[in-house]
Phi, psi and omega in degrees: 000128179233127174060197180258097179223170178065207186296334182294331182300329181293348183262005174279129181275140179241178179066205181301316180299321178293318177296318178299316179296319180292321177295319178301313180293321179300318177304315181290327176296322178292325182277334185225118179296327172234137178256146179228132181228170177226150172225145179244125173266092183277117187239124175262100185299323184298323182256355184058042182242152174244151181265127179232155177234158173234118181284163176279342189245356173221149182281158173093155175274139182211173178286143178291152179158185180176198185281150173274122181277162175305133178083000181259147168274167177300316180294322178296319178296316179300314180301314180297315181294320179295322176294315181295317189266346184210006184055033182254126179250134174290137176248354174203162181300137175285168181251120176287117184262327184194161173238140184226145172272122183260075184290345177288333179275312178192178179274006183228018187256133178228145185228129173265132179255124178248143170265126182242111179244345180246104186203168170223150177237114186292325178197156177301149179283125176270149179303147175214196183294334182259318186254115179283319181208153176208136183195163171269140180229140174299143181303329181269006178218055178287153180301146180302329182263025174295134184295151179303319179298320178296316178299321179294318180296318178296319178296323179292319183283312189255342184254002179074013177293151177292137178293135178266148175283346184251144180290000000 
């Protein structure tokens, strides 16, 4: 994969939302020489559904998650992000499935992917300034605008695809 071509190009944000996303990321680059993030693939085995979110500032449906803050473990960051983005609480430890280099964000960004099968959701997530929408989707009926990286992670976990080192 080279540059922004093909279907991934459609997920680049333009205008004010794109500038806001780039400024937000630049701010974190200044504060952290290397960025580390987590994403949770929240899977409801009974309904064969995964939980996805749609941010207000970047296009596409994706896995919930975010940056690991100073003094946090990966699991603590995941737990915090799931509560913030989906009202989802871990009820047992998640399983770290893979680590990825996210070269689309920067030359220093890494993401840990966790499979979350033991959780509770106290109530559906209502839209706010960060999350436009959040919902569970059947694996065979994911939203058309699910991001390519999210589709790759789901294929790696559930479709037997080889894990990529890249997000």
